[in-house]
C-alpha positions in Angstrom: -71.4 -3.1 14.5 -68.9 -2.3 11.8 -66.0 -4.6 11.0 -63.2 -5.5 8.6 -63.7 -9.0 7.3 -60.5 -10.8 6.7 -60.1 -14.2 4.9 -56.3 -14.5 4.5 -53.9 -17.2 3.4 -51.9 -17.5 6.6 -51.8 -16.5 10.3 -48.8 -14.2 9.4 -51.0 -12.2 7.0 -53.7 -11.8 9.7 -51.0 -10.7 12.2 -49.7 -8.1 9.7 -53.2 -6.7 9.3 -53.8 -6.5 13.0 -50.5 -4.8 13.7 -50.8 -2.2 11.0 -54.4 -1.0 11.6 -54.5 2.6 12.9 -56.1 3.4 16.2 -59.9 3.7 16.0 -60.2 1.4 13.0 -63.0 -1.1 12.9 -62.3 -4.5 14.5 -61.2 -7.5 12.4 -63.5 -10.4 12.0 -61.2 -13.3 11.0 -63.0 -15.7 8.6 -61.9 -19.3 7.9 -63.8 -19.9 4.7 -66.0 -18.2 2.1 -69.0 -19.4 4.0 -67.6 -17.7 7.1 -67.1 -14.5 5.1 -70.7 -14.7 3.9 -71.9 -15.0 7.5 -69.8 -11.9 8.4 -71.3 -9.9 5.6 -74.8 -10.9 6.6 -74.3 -10.2 10.3 -72.0 -7.1 10.5 -71.5 -3.8 8.7 -68.4 -4.7 6.7 -66.1 -1.7 6.0 -63.6 -3.6 3.8 -62.9 -7.2 2.8 -59.3 -8.2 3.0 -58.7 -11.4 1.0 -55.7 -13.6 0.7 -54.0 -13.6 -2.7 -54.3 -17.4 -3.0 -58.0 -17.3 -2.2 -58.5 -14.5 -4.6 -57.4 -16.9 -7.4 -60.4 -19.1 -6.7 -63.8 -18.9 -8.6 -65.5 -17.8 -5.3 -64.0 -14.3 -5.8 -66.1 -13.7 -8.9 -69.2 -14.8 -7.0 -68.3 -12.5 -4.2 -67.9 -9.6 -6.6 -71.3 -10.3 -8.2 -73.1 -10.4 -4.9 -71.2 -7.5 -3.2 -69.7 -5.3 -5.9 -69.8 -2.1 -3.8 -67.9 -3.5 -0.8 -64.2 -2.7 -1.2 -61.9 -5.7 -1.5 -58.2 -5.5 -0.7 -56.1 -8.4 -1.8 -53.1 -9.2 0.5 -50.6 -12.0 0.2 -47.5 -13.3 -1.5 -47.5 -12.0 -5.1 -44.6 -12.7 -7.5 -43.6 -11.4 -10.9 -45.2 -14.4 -12.6 -48.6 -13.3 -11.1 -48.9 -10.5 -13.6 -51.9 -12.1 -15.3 -53.7 -12.3 -11.9 -53.0 -8.7 -11.2 -54.6 -7.7 -14.5 -57.6 -10.0 -13.8 -58.0 -8.4 -10.4 -57.8 -4.9 -11.9 -60.6 -5.9 -14.4 -62.7 -6.9 -11.4 -62.3 -3.3 -10.0 -60.9 -4.4 -6.7 -59.9 -1.6 -4.3 -56.2 -2.4 -3.9 -53.6 -5.1 -3.9 -50.8 -5.3 -1.2 -47.8 -7.6 -1.2 -47.1 -9.5 2.0 -43.6 -8.9 3.2 -43.4 -5.6 1.3 -46.5 -3.6 2.2 -47.1 -4.9 5.7 -46.4 -1.6 7.5 -48.9 0.4 5.4 -51.5 -2.3 5.0 -53.8 -1.0 7.8 -53.8 2.5 6.4 -54.6 1.2 2.9 -57.5 -0.9 4.2 -59.0 2.1 6.1 -58.5 4.5 3.2 -60.5 2.1 0.9 -63.3 1.5 3.5 -67.0 2.2 3.0 -66.8 5.0 5.6 -63.9 6.7 3.7 -65.7 6.4 0.4 -68.9 7.8 2.0 -67.0 10.8 3.2 -65.6 11.4 -0.3 -69.0 10.9 -1.9 -70.6 13.5 0.4 -67.7 15.9 0.3 -69.9 18.7 -1.0 -72.7 18.1 1.6 -71.5 20.6 4.3 -71.7 23.5 1.8 -75.2 22.4 0.5 -76.4 21.9 4.0 -75.1 25.3 5.2 -72.8 23.7 7.8 -70.3 26.6 8.0 -69.5 26.9 11.7 -66.6 24.9 13.3 -69.0 23.0 15.6 -71.3 22.1 12.7 -68.3 20.8 10.7 -66.9 18.8 13.6 -70.3 17.2 14.2 -70.7 16.4 10.5 -67.2 14.7 10.5 -68.2 12.5 13.4 -71.5 11.6 11.8 -70.2 10.9 8.3 -67.2 9.0 9.6 -69.4 6.3 11.1 -70.4 3.5 8.8 -74.1 2.6 9.0 -76.5 4.4 11.3 -74.9 7.5 12.9 -74.5 7.7 16.7 -77.4 9.1 18.8 -77.4 12.8 19.4 -76.7 12.2 23.1 -73.6 10.2 22.2 -72.4 12.8 19.7 -72.9 15.6 22.3 -70.8 13.7 24.8 -68.0 13.2 22.2 -68.1 17.0 21.6 -68.3 17.9 25.3 -71.6 19.6 25.0 -75.2 19.1 26.2 -77.6 17.5 23.9 -79.8 20.6 23.7 -76.9 22.9 23.0 -75.6 20.7 20.2 -79.0 20.4 18.6 -79.5 24.2 18.8 -76.1 25.1 17.4 -76.1 22.5 14.7 -79.3 23.9 13.2 -78.1 27.5 13.3 -77.8 29.6 10.1 -80.4 27.8 8.1 -78.9 24.3 8.4 -81.3 21.3 8.7 -81.8 19.9 12.2 -79.3 17.3 13.5 -81.9 14.5 13.6 -82.7 14.9 9.9 -79.0 15.0 8.9 -78.4 11.8 10.8 -81.4 10.2 9.0 -79.9 11.4 5.7 -76.7 9.5 6.5 -78.7 6.5 7.5 -80.6 6.5 4.2 -77.3 6.9 2.3 -75.9 3.9 4.1 -79.0 1.8 3.4 -79.0 2.7 -0.3 -75.3 2.0 -0.5 -75.8 -1.5 1.0 -78.8 -2.2 -1.2 -76.7 -1.5 -4.3 -75.2 -5.0 -3.6 -77.5 -7.8 -4.9 -76.4 -10.0 -1.9 -78.4 -7.8 0.5 -82.1 -7.9 0.9 -84.2 -5.1 2.5 -84.7 -7.2 5.5 -81.0 -7.8 6.0 -80.2 -4.1 5.6 -82.9 -3.0 8.0 -81.4 -5.4 10.6 -77.8 -4.3 10.0 -78.9 -0.7 10.5 -80.8 -1.5 13.7 -84.3 -0.8 12.4 -87.0 -2.5 14.3 -88.7 -3.5 11.0 -88.1 -3.1 7.2 -91.2 -0.9 7.2 -89.5 1.6 9.5 -86.6 1.8 7.1 -88.9 2.4 4.2 -90.6 5.2 6.2 -87.3 7.0 6.9 -86.3 6.7 3.2 -89.5 8.3 2.1 -89.2 11.1 4.7 -85.7 11.9 3.6 -86.0 11.5 -0.2 -89.7 12.1 -0.8 -90.0 8.8 -2.7 -90.4 5.1 -1.8 -87.5 2.8 -1.2 -87.8 1.0 -4.6 -87.6 4.4 -6.4 -84.9 5.7 -4.1 -82.7 2.7 -5.0 -82.4 4.0 -8.5 -81.2 7.5 -7.4 -77.6 8.5 -7.5 -75.8 9.8 -4.4 -76.0 13.5 -5.5 -79.7 13.1 -6.3 -80.4 11.8 -2.8 -78.6 14.7 -1.3 -80.3 17.2 -3.7 -83.8 15.8 -2.8 -83.0 16.1 0.9 -81.9 19.7 0.5 -85.0 20.6 -1.4 -87.3 18.9 1.1 -85.5 20.6 4.0 -85.9 24.0 2.3 -89.6 23.5 1.9 -90.0 22.5 5.5 -88.6 25.8 6.6 -91.3 27.8 4.8 
């Protein structure tokens, strides 16, 4: 299950985050220590880490960035003019954003969601509907629901229910006009999620397989090969556009 992991300086900061999150956002997992944050990262699909400004001044932040460089970190807390050097240091660490407690409270939730893994995936795959020939309104709506879910996409039956359609009708209409079938597109997004997670040295293949609800790491490896045409180790070196390109080429061959 996806979550926003929060390790903040005060209860007031956590309250501000809870109040400002938009409807439908991932739930918050409130952590009390770096160790607790580590457990959240290992047991949940973390969309964004929200870290208190005081805690972000500790050496543990650098360790976190080394182990999980591709998980967005938003710093939130009391920041004063004399903290300019810290702001520069955080910028060098390529953190997602910095918000000031007492000033940015109303927009904090929107900022956290905008910087999330799901939001970044939607941007990274922005050209996918055109390449996958998803031109009809139903195809685009189904794609938005699929790509907006971090990790493994919802089952086709769940997606059909969200769209008010039967499973059979959705599957038939989604694959119209030369588009790949819905199951393969869902697997593409699962593979994209897996490779994004594995870009973080803190994640092993076993952990990623468990986070994405695969019965075994071998099953994950099988799906990666089916979607990209190469093994998991080789796929980890592919860029996002190359993964999509390989999928498009393999889908085109399967139609001939």
